[in-house]
C-alpha positions as CSV (number, residue, x, y, z in Angstrom):
1,M,0.2,0.2,0.1
2,I,3.0,2.1,0.8
3,Y,4.4,2.0,-2.7
4,I,0.8,2.5,-4.3
5,L,0.9,6.1,-2.2
6,A,4.5,6.7,-2.9
7,A,3.6,6.3,-7.0
8,L,1.1,8.5,-6.6
9,L,1.8,11.0,-4.1
10,P,5.6,10.7,-3.4
11,P,5.7,13.5,-0.7
12,L,3.0,11.6,1.1
13,G,4.3,8.4,1.1
14,L,7.8,9.3,1.9
15,L,6.5,11.2,5.1
16,L,4.4,8.2,6.1
17,N,7.4,6.1,5.8
18,G,9.3,8.0,7.9
19,Q,11.8,9.5,5.4
20,P,11.1,13.9,5.6
21,F,14.3,14.7,4.2
22,S,13.3,12.9,1.1
23,A,9.6,13.8,1.0
24,I,11.5,17.5,0.7
25,G,13.5,16.5,-2.0
26,S,10.7,14.9,-3.8
27,V,9.0,18.1,-3.7
28,V,11.8,19.8,-5.3
29,L,11.6,17.3,-7.8
30,I,7.9,17.9,-8.2
31,V,8.7,21.4,-9.1
32,L,11.5,21.0,-11.1
33,C,9.6,18.2,-13.2
34,L,6.6,20.3,-13.5
35,I,8.8,23.0,-15.3
36,F,10.7,20.9,-17.3
37,G,8.3,18.0,-18.2
38,W,6.5,20.4,-20.7
39,I,9.9,20.1,-22.6
40,F,10.7,16.8,-21.5
41,P,7.4,14.7,-21.0
42,V,9.6,11.7,-19.3
43,L,10.5,13.6,-16.6
44,F,7.0,13.9,-15.4
45,L,7.8,10.3,-13.7
46,V,10.7,11.2,-11.9
47,P,9.4,12.2,-8.7
48,S,7.3,9.1,-8.7
49,I,10.4,6.7,-9.4
50,H,12.3,8.3,-7.0
51,G,9.3,8.0,-4.0
52,V,9.0,4.4,-5.1
53,V,12.9,3.5,-5.1
54,A,13.5,5.5,-1.8
55,V,10.4,3.4,0.1
56,H,12.0,-0.2,-0.9
57,M,15.5,1.0,0.1
58,K,13.9,2.2,3.7
59,R,11.8,-1.1,3.9
60,E,15.2,-3.1,2.8
61,K,17.0,-1.1,5.4
62,R,14.7,-1.8,8.2
63,R,14.6,-5.8,7.2
64,H,18.3,-6.2,7.4
65,Q,18.5,-4.5,10.4
66,E,16.2,-6.7,11.9
67,I,17.9,-10.2,10.6
68,V,21.0,-8.3,12.4
69,D,19.4,-7.5,15.8
70,A,17.9,-11.2,15.4
71,I,21.6,-12.7,14.5
72,E,23.3,-10.5,17.7
73,K,20.4,-11.2,20.4
74,H,20.6,-15.6,19.0
75,G,23.3,-16.3,17.9
76,A,21.6,-17.6,14.5
77,P,19.8,-16.0,11.7
78,P,15.8,-16.3,12.4
79,P,13.6,-19.1,11.1
80,G,13.0,-19.3,7.7
81,W,16.0,-16.7,6.5
82,R,17.2,-17.7,3.3
83,P,20.2,-16.0,1.7
């Protein structure tokens, strides 16, 4: 669900994902892409792509941190974990 929000409303999706600085960057990207998008229409997709990639990277970072915490706590990877 957060991916859909990040694709449709990138600043809001990033804020709800806990990334306020990326949300500010996304607003700047939206303004720049609105200005230059009339010349290069593909630029209209840049803020949405940025939002989805930023959300994905943050979620992967959280997942990896959970695995590291489990290894430090228990000395082994969590059950069902595959490299």
